[in-house]
N, C-alpha and C positions, 0 to 999 in steps of 0.2 A: 333766445330764439330756439324753437324746437320744431321738429317735424316727425310725424309718424302716421302710418296708415292703419295701425291696429289699436291705437289708444286715443283717448280724447282728454288727456290731462290738462291741456291748455290749447284752445283753438280760437283764440281771440287776437285781434290786432288793433292797436290804436296808432294811427299815423298822424303826426302833428307837423304842420308846416307853417310858413309865414302867412299863408292865405286862408288857413282853416284846418279842420280836423276830419278824419275819416275813422269811424269805428266799425268793425265788422267781426262776425264770427264765421270761421271757416266751416261751411256745411257742404258735404259732398252731395247730399240729397235734401230737397226741400218740399214742403207741403203747405197748402192753405189751411189744412185741418190739424189742430193740435192733438187730435186723437188718431193720428195715422197709425195703422197696424204695425208698421216697422219702426215707429218712433221718429219719423222725419219731423223736422221743425220748420217753421216759417223762415224765409230768408231774413238775415239780420245785417243790414247795412245802413249806417247813419252818417250824414254829411253835415258839417257846420261850415257854412261859407262865410268866413271871417274869424277873428280871434277873440272877440269879446264874449264873456260868459253869458251875456244877455241875448245873444243870437241863438235861436232854437235850432236843434238838429232837425234835418229833413230826413224822413225815412225813405229809402230807396227799395223798391220791391223787384225781385228778380223772378224769372219764370220758375215754376215749381216742377219738381220731378227728380229723376235720377241724374246726378252729375256725370256718372259713367256713361249713361245713355246719351246725354247731351254731347259728350266728348266723342263718342263713337259716331254719332250722326254728323257732327261737324267734320270729322276726318273723312267719312264716306262722301260728303258733299265736295270736299276739296279734291278728292280723287276723281269723282264723277265729272266735276267741272274742269279737271286738269288745271287747277288754280295754282300755278307755279309761284305766283307772287305771294300767295298765302303761306306756302312752304318756306319761302325765303324770309318772310316776316317772322314766322315761328322760330326759325333758326337764329335770326338776328336777336329776337327777344331772349332766347336761351343764352346766347353769348352775353347779352347785357345783364341778365340775372346772375350769371356766374361771376362777371366782373364786379357787380355790386356786392355779392356775398364775400368775394375776396377782399374788397376794400373795407367792408365792415369788420372782417377778421383782423386785417392789418391794423385798422384803427383801434380795435380792442386791445391788440398786443402792444402797440406803441403809445396809446393814449393821445394820439395826434389825429388831426383832420386829414382824411385822404380824399384827394380830388380825382374824379374819374375823367379821362379824356373823352372827347366825343368821337 
């Protein structure tokens, strides 16, 4: 697992579960045009609903544009709408992410399955 804002040595994820697979490339900015002047690429998200190799992946397309602009617009909308529930959901998601990362690290150190409480 790696994360960086200034490099792109590895920006892909494959998530495999008992009901299927998700493949994605982390793109901050997306474009419908492969010739975008700043090098934006098209969104890359594929989902396989099932575990058999014979099941084709479904391409999922996201809105194109600047990810930073999308984030700023979403934040502005939450503030303008006084959407306190959205703030609470974001805070809860951050805690869930931290707990998940902590469990992954513990599992890697101990070589054992770590179960998260709900």
